[in-house]
C-alpha positions, 0 to 999 in steps of 0.5 A: 711562324705567323706564316703557318698560323695564316695558312691553318686558318685559310683551309678552315674558313674555306671549308666553312664556306663550302659546307655552308654553300652545300648546306643551303643547296640541298635546303633551297635547290634540290629539295624536291628532287628524285634521283634514279638510276634505270639498270639495264642490258643492252637493247632487249625488249624489257630493258627498252620497256622498262626505259619507255615506261620511266620517262612516261612515269618521270614526265607525269608525275615528276616533271622538272624534279628528277634526275635520270641515269641510265645505266648499261650493264652490258658495257659496264658491268662494273657498276651493278655491284655499287648498288647491289643489282640482281636482276636487270631491268632494275630501278633504283631511287638514290634521293630522297632517303630511303634508296628504294628498288624496283625490279622488271619493265615498270609497266604496273604503273601503281606498283611502281608509284608506290614504290617510288613513293609517289603515291599512298598504297591505299591499305588502312591499318 
């Protein structure tokens, strides 16, 4: 019986340590991280423009603070369902929450910055 008690207590300790470590990582390492997914359809002009525009925006406004995943729906169409992608190209910001989506080639810098919550709208209430 002592072995069962020991076996049960070990996983609890391991779980609490890993939970504590995850919390510390979220507080320290990824606090300002912006996670982006760009859904494209092959090498179309709009898809290429969206990727080029997004890379420029990230380099100018999110240097070292972003993760970018480019998802080609021609190769993996099943991935569109997870983020409910209805049009392409679509940019999805998963982190920080709330999730935000921007559809199009991302050429309107002001709208993209506001959409990503990197700039205020300028509207006074």
